[in-house]
C-alpha positions as CSV (number, residue, x, y, z in Angstrom):
1,M,-80.4,-72.0,-49.0
2,N,-83.4,-73.6,-47.6
3,K,-85.3,-72.4,-44.7
4,P,-85.0,-75.6,-42.5
5,F,-81.3,-75.5,-43.0
6,L,-81.3,-71.7,-42.1
7,L,-83.5,-72.5,-38.9
8,L,-81.1,-75.4,-37.9
9,A,-78.1,-73.2,-38.4
10,S,-79.6,-70.4,-36.2
11,L,-80.5,-72.9,-33.6
12,L,-77.2,-74.2,-33.4
13,F,-75.5,-70.7,-33.1
14,L,-77.9,-69.7,-30.4
15,C,-77.2,-72.9,-28.5
16,F,-73.3,-72.2,-28.9
17,S,-73.8,-68.5,-27.7
18,L,-75.8,-69.7,-24.7
19,Q,-73.3,-72.1,-23.8
20,V,-70.5,-69.7,-24.1
21,R,-72.2,-67.1,-21.9
22,A,-73.0,-69.8,-19.2
23,Q,-69.2,-70.6,-19.0
24,Q,-68.0,-67.2,-18.5
25,Y,-65.6,-66.5,-15.6
26,S,-66.0,-63.9,-12.9
27,F,-63.8,-62.8,-10.0
28,D,-64.4,-64.9,-7.0
29,Q,-62.1,-63.9,-4.1
30,K,-58.5,-63.1,-3.2
31,I,-56.4,-65.2,-0.8
32,A,-53.8,-62.9,0.8
33,L,-50.3,-64.2,1.3
34,A,-47.4,-62.8,3.4
35,G,-44.3,-61.7,1.9
36,D,-43.0,-59.5,-0.9
37,G,-40.5,-61.6,-2.9
38,G,-40.8,-62.5,-6.4
39,Y,-43.1,-65.1,-7.7
40,D,-43.5,-67.7,-10.2
41,Y,-45.3,-71.0,-11.0
42,L,-48.6,-72.4,-9.3
43,S,-49.2,-76.0,-9.1
44,I,-52.0,-78.3,-8.0
45,D,-51.5,-81.5,-6.0
46,E,-54.7,-83.3,-7.2
47,V,-54.4,-86.2,-4.8
48,N,-54.2,-84.3,-1.8
49,N,-56.2,-81.1,-3.1
50,H,-53.4,-78.5,-2.3
51,L,-52.4,-75.4,-4.3
52,F,-48.7,-74.8,-4.0
53,V,-47.7,-71.1,-4.8
54,S,-44.3,-70.0,-5.6
55,H,-43.1,-66.9,-3.6
56,G,-39.5,-65.5,-3.2
57,T,-37.7,-68.1,-1.0
58,S,-40.7,-70.3,-0.1
59,F,-43.8,-72.1,-1.4
60,H,-47.1,-71.3,0.3
61,V,-49.6,-74.3,0.4
62,I,-53.3,-73.7,0.2
63,D,-56.0,-76.2,1.0
64,L,-58.3,-76.1,-2.0
65,A,-61.4,-77.2,-0.1
66,T,-61.2,-74.2,2.5
67,E,-58.9,-72.0,0.1
68,K,-57.0,-71.2,3.3
69,Q,-53.1,-71.5,3.7
70,V,-52.1,-74.5,5.7
71,A,-48.3,-74.5,5.4
72,T,-45.3,-72.7,4.1
73,I,-42.0,-74.4,2.9
74,D,-39.3,-72.1,3.8
75,G,-35.4,-72.2,3.7
76,M,-34.7,-71.9,-0.1
77,Q,-33.0,-69.0,-2.0
78,G,-35.1,-68.3,-5.0
79,V,-37.9,-70.9,-5.8
80,H,-39.6,-71.3,-9.2
81,G,-41.8,-74.5,-9.5
82,I,-42.8,-77.7,-8.1
83,A,-43.3,-81.1,-9.8
84,I,-45.7,-83.2,-7.8
85,V,-45.0,-87.1,-7.6
86,N,-47.7,-88.5,-5.7
87,E,-46.4,-92.2,-6.2
88,V,-43.5,-91.3,-3.8
89,N,-45.5,-88.6,-1.8
90,K,-42.8,-86.0,-2.9
91,G,-42.6,-82.6,-4.3
92,F,-39.5,-81.5,-6.2
93,I,-38.9,-77.8,-6.0
94,S,-36.5,-75.8,-8.5
95,D,-34.4,-73.5,-6.4
96,G,-33.0,-71.4,-9.0
97,K,-30.8,-69.2,-6.8
98,G,-29.7,-72.0,-4.8
99,K,-28.7,-74.2,-7.8
100,A,-30.6,-77.2,-6.4
101,V,-33.8,-79.2,-6.5
102,V,-35.4,-79.4,-3.0
103,V,-37.4,-82.4,-2.2
104,V,-40.3,-82.2,0.2
105,D,-42.8,-84.5,1.8
106,L,-46.3,-83.8,0.2
107,T,-48.2,-84.2,3.5
108,T,-45.9,-82.9,6.2
109,F,-44.2,-80.4,3.8
110,K,-40.9,-81.1,5.5
111,I,-37.7,-81.0,3.5
112,I,-36.3,-84.5,2.8
113,K,-33.2,-83.5,0.8
114,T,-31.5,-80.7,-1.1
115,I,-30.1,-82.1,-4.6
116,A,-27.3,-79.7,-5.3
117,L,-26.7,-79.3,-9.3
118,P,-23.8,-78.1,-11.2
119,E,-26.2,-75.9,-13.4
120,E,-27.5,-72.3,-13.4
121,D,-31.0,-70.9,-13.0
122,E,-33.3,-73.8,-12.2
123,D,-36.6,-72.9,-13.5
124,G,-39.4,-75.0,-15.0
125,I,-39.7,-78.5,-13.7
126,I,-41.9,-81.4,-14.4
127,Y,-42.6,-85.0,-13.7
128,D,-42.7,-87.6,-16.5
129,A,-44.5,-90.7,-15.3
130,Y,-43.5,-92.9,-18.1
131,S,-39.6,-92.6,-17.2
132,K,-40.4,-92.0,-13.4
133,K,-38.0,-88.9,-13.6
134,V,-38.1,-85.4,-12.9
135,F,-36.9,-83.0,-15.5
136,V,-35.6,-79.4,-14.3
137,F,-34.9,-76.9,-17.0
138,N,-32.1,-74.5,-16.4
139,G,-32.5,-71.1,-18.1
140,D,-29.0,-69.7,-18.0
141,S,-27.4,-73.2,-18.6
142,K,-29.5,-73.9,-21.5
143,N,-30.1,-77.6,-20.5
144,T,-32.2,-79.8,-18.5
145,C,-31.2,-82.1,-15.5
146,V,-32.9,-85.6,-15.1
147,I,-33.5,-86.6,-11.6
148,D,-34.3,-90.1,-10.4
149,I,-37.4,-90.0,-8.1
150,N,-36.3,-93.0,-5.9
151,T,-32.5,-92.4,-5.5
152,L,-33.2,-88.6,-5.6
153,S,-30.0,-88.2,-7.6
154,L,-28.8,-86.5,-10.9
155,V,-29.1,-89.1,-13.6
156,K,-28.0,-86.9,-16.7
157,T,-27.8,-83.3,-18.0
158,I,-29.4,-82.9,-21.5
159,A,-28.1,-79.9,-23.6
160,L,-30.7,-78.0,-25.2
161,D,-29.0,-75.1,-27.2
162,G,-31.4,-72.5,-26.1
163,A,-33.1,-71.0,-23.0
164,P,-35.9,-73.4,-21.8
165,E,-39.3,-72.1,-20.7
166,F,-42.3,-74.3,-19.8
167,A,-42.4,-78.1,-20.7
168,V,-45.1,-80.8,-20.8
169,A,-44.9,-84.6,-21.0
170,N,-47.2,-86.7,-23.3
171,G,-47.3,-89.6,-20.9
172,K,-45.7,-92.0,-23.4
173,G,-41.9,-91.1,-23.4
174,L,-41.8,-87.6,-24.9
175,I,-41.4,-84.3,-23.4
176,Y,-42.0,-80.9,-25.4
177,N,-40.0,-78.0,-24.3
178,N,-40.2,-74.4,-25.6
179,L,-37.0,-72.5,-26.1
180,E,-37.8,-68.8,-25.6
181,D,-34.9,-67.4,-27.3
182,K,-34.7,-69.8,-30.3
183,N,-38.5,-69.6,-31.2
184,S,-38.6,-73.4,-31.3
185,L,-39.6,-76.4,-29.5
186,K,-37.5,-79.3,-28.4
187,V,-38.8,-82.9,-28.3
188,I,-37.1,-84.9,-25.6
189,D,-37.0,-88.8,-25.5
190,T,-37.3,-89.7,-22.0
191,K,-36.3,-93.3,-22.7
192,T,-32.9,-92.7,-24.3
193,L,-32.7,-89.1,-22.5
194,E,-31.7,-87.5,-25.8
195,V,-33.2,-84.6,-27.8
196,K,-35.2,-86.4,-30.6
197,A,-36.5,-83.4,-32.6
198,T,-36.7,-79.7,-32.9
199,Y,-39.7,-77.9,-34.3
200,P,-39.6,-74.3,-35.5
201,L,-42.5,-72.4,-34.3
202,A,-42.8,-69.4,-36.6
203,P,-44.8,-67.2,-36.5
204,C,-44.6,-67.8,-32.7
205,G,-42.0,-65.5,-31.3
206,G,-40.8,-65.9,-27.5
207,P,-42.6,-69.2,-26.7
208,T,-43.3,-69.6,-23.0
209,G,-46.1,-71.5,-21.8
210,I,-47.4,-74.8,-23.2
211,A,-50.0,-77.5,-22.8
212,F,-51.0,-80.8,-24.5
213,D,-54.1,-82.4,-25.7
214,A,-53.4,-86.1,-25.7
215,A,-56.6,-87.2,-27.7
216,N,-55.9,-84.9,-30.7
217,Q,-51.9,-84.8,-30.4
218,R,-52.0,-81.0,-30.3
219,L,-49.6,-78.8,-28.5
220,F,-50.7,-75.2,-27.4
221,T,-47.8,-72.7,-27.2
222,G,-48.0,-69.2,-25.8
223,C,-46.0,-66.6,-27.7
224,R,-45.0,-63.3,-26.3
225,T,-43.6,-61.5,-29.2
226,N,-46.6,-61.9,-31.5
227,K,-49.1,-62.0,-28.7
228,G,-50.5,-65.3,-30.1
229,L,-51.3,-68.9,-28.9
230,S,-50.0,-71.4,-31.6
231,V,-51.6,-74.6,-32.3
232,V,-49.0,-77.2,-33.1
233,D,-49.3,-80.9,-34.3
234,A,-47.2,-82.8,-31.8
235,I,-46.4,-85.5,-34.3
236,T,-45.3,-83.4,-37.2
237,G,-44.2,-80.0,-35.7
238,K,-46.5,-78.1,-38.0
239,V,-48.0,-74.9,-36.7
240,I,-51.8,-75.1,-37.7
241,T,-53.0,-72.0,-36.5
242,T,-52.3,-68.9,-34.2
243,L,-54.9,-67.1,-32.2
244,P,-54.8,-63.9,-30.6
245,I,-54.1,-63.4,-26.9
246,G,-52.9,-60.9,-24.5
247,A,-49.5,-59.3,-23.9
248,G,-46.8,-60.9,-21.8
249,V,-48.1,-64.6,-21.9
250,D,-46.4,-67.0,-19.3
251,A,-48.9,-70.0,-18.3
252,V,-51.1,-72.2,-20.7
253,V,-53.5,-74.8,-19.2
254,Y,-55.7,-77.3,-21.4
255,D,-58.8,-79.0,-19.8
256,A,-59.5,-82.2,-21.8
257,E,-63.1,-82.4,-20.2
258,T,-64.5,-79.1,-21.3
259,K,-61.9,-78.7,-24.3
260,K,-60.9,-75.2,-23.1
261,I,-57.4,-73.6,-23.2
262,Y,-56.4,-71.0,-20.7
263,V,-53.7,-68.5,-21.3
264,S,-52.6,-66.0,-18.3
265,N,-51.1,-62.8,-19.5
266,G,-49.0,-60.2,-17.9
267,D,-51.2,-57.3,-19.2
268,A,-54.0,-58.1,-16.8
269,T,-55.9,-60.4,-19.1
270,L,-56.6,-64.3,-19.3
271,T,-57.6,-65.5,-22.6
272,I,-60.1,-68.4,-22.7
273,I,-60.3,-70.4,-25.9
274,Q,-62.7,-73.1,-26.8
275,Q,-61.6,-76.0,-28.8
276,K,-64.2,-77.1,-31.5
277,S,-62.1,-79.7,-33.2
278,A,-58.5,-80.8,-33.4
279,D,-57.8,-77.9,-35.7
280,E,-60.7,-75.2,-35.0
281,Y,-60.7,-72.9,-32.3
282,I,-62.3,-69.7,-31.0
283,V,-61.7,-66.9,-28.4
284,I,-64.7,-67.0,-26.1
285,Q,-63.5,-64.7,-23.2
286,T,-60.9,-62.3,-22.2
287,L,-61.1,-62.3,-18.4
288,S,-59.8,-59.1,-16.6
289,T,-57.2,-60.1,-14.1
290,Q,-54.4,-58.1,-12.6
291,Y,-51.3,-56.6,-13.8
292,R,-48.6,-59.2,-13.9
293,A,-50.8,-62.0,-13.0
294,K,-49.2,-64.2,-15.4
295,T,-48.7,-67.6,-13.9
296,M,-51.7,-69.9,-13.3
297,A,-53.4,-73.2,-12.1
298,L,-56.5,-74.7,-13.0
299,D,-58.4,-76.9,-10.6
300,K,-59.8,-79.5,-12.8
301,K,-62.6,-80.6,-10.4
302,T,-64.2,-77.1,-9.7
303,K,-62.9,-75.5,-13.1
304,K,-61.7,-72.5,-10.7
305,I,-58.5,-70.4,-12.0
306,Y,-56.0,-69.4,-9.7
307,V,-53.3,-66.6,-10.5
308,S,-50.8,-65.0,-8.2
309,A,-49.5,-61.4,-8.2
310,P,-48.8,-58.4,-5.9
311,E,-50.1,-55.0,-6.6
312,F,-47.6,-52.6,-8.1
313,E,-47.0,-48.7,-7.9
314,P,-48.6,-47.1,-11.0
315,G,-46.6,-47.3,-14.1
316,T,-43.6,-49.3,-12.4
317,R,-42.6,-52.8,-11.2
318,K,-42.2,-51.6,-7.8
319,I,-44.3,-54.0,-5.6
320,K,-46.7,-52.5,-3.0
321,P,-45.5,-54.0,0.3
322,G,-48.1,-56.5,1.8
323,T,-50.4,-57.0,-1.4
324,F,-49.3,-60.3,-2.7
325,A,-52.2,-62.8,-3.2
326,V,-53.8,-65.6,-5.1
327,L,-56.6,-64.4,-7.2
328,V,-59.5,-66.9,-7.7
329,Y,-61.9,-66.8,-10.6
330,K,-64.9,-69.1,-11.0
331,P,-67.3,-70.2,-13.8
332,A,-70.8,-69.0,-13.8
C-alpha cells in the first residue's frame, strides 16, 4: 500500500473521529412534571413547537422554546400516544383504558370529541398524510382502527393477527407496523385498507420501535429479545444487518438530515447510530440516561433528545412519588 493512500486514509479516519466526538450528546436538564401515573409515548408538534408527554390519565404539553409546561390535557383513563394532524389542527390521543381515541385542539388543548371504539388496549397511533387517516393500534385486540380526520369517525378495523407495537408511514400509501409477539412486520396499504405483506424479522425478536429512511427505503426496527437494531429493506423485507443496542428497547427515531438513528432503551442507555450508507452503520455513542427512560422524541431543529421517566426504588419497579420528569440531552 503506497504512502499517499495511507495518509489519505488516516486523514479520513481522523476527520470522522473528530466529527463523531463533536456530535456526542450530554445531559442538559430535567423538566419536572406532576403526577405518579404510568407513562408512554412522547411526540412533537413541529408546527406549534410543542412536546406532548403521555402520563397516566393525561398529557403534559411543553413549549419547546422555553422548555416549560404550558398545558395539561386531562380527563382520560389511560393514555398512550398522540397523532399530530396540523392540517386540521387536531391531535388524536389513544386512550387504552378508555377504549377510545380522544380528539383535542392543538392550540387550545381542549377536548373536541371522544371516539368510542369496540377494541381493547388502544396503544400506538400515527397519522398517514397520504390517506388523510389516523391509525390506532390495539394491542390486546391485535388489530388497527382507521379513523377519518374530518368526520372523526371509525372507517374500518384491520386484523393484524398479532400484537402491534410502533408503526411508521412512508408517505406514499404504506404503513409498516411491528408485531411484537410474532417477530414480524406488517405492511398495510392505506389506499385499500388491507394488509399487503408480512415480513419475517429474524434474527430480530420482540420488535418494538420503528423508524423509516425514505431516501434509501430502509426501516430501522428495535428488537428486545436479541438487543439489536435491525436494518430492513422496506421494498423486499430483507434484514440487511443488525447492530447491538441496550436492553429493553422501545422507541426508535431516524433523523434524515444528520443520518443518525436514535434508540432509547429501558436499561438506562440510549444508543446513537451513524448511517454511513444505505447498508453501512456504526454505533457512535451509548448515552447514559435513566432506568426505564425508554420512550423518546427528537427535536429535528435543535437536535435535542427528550425522554421521560420517574425514579424507581432500587431493584424494583416501584415509582418514587413526585419524581416523574422529562430528561433533556443536547449535542455538543
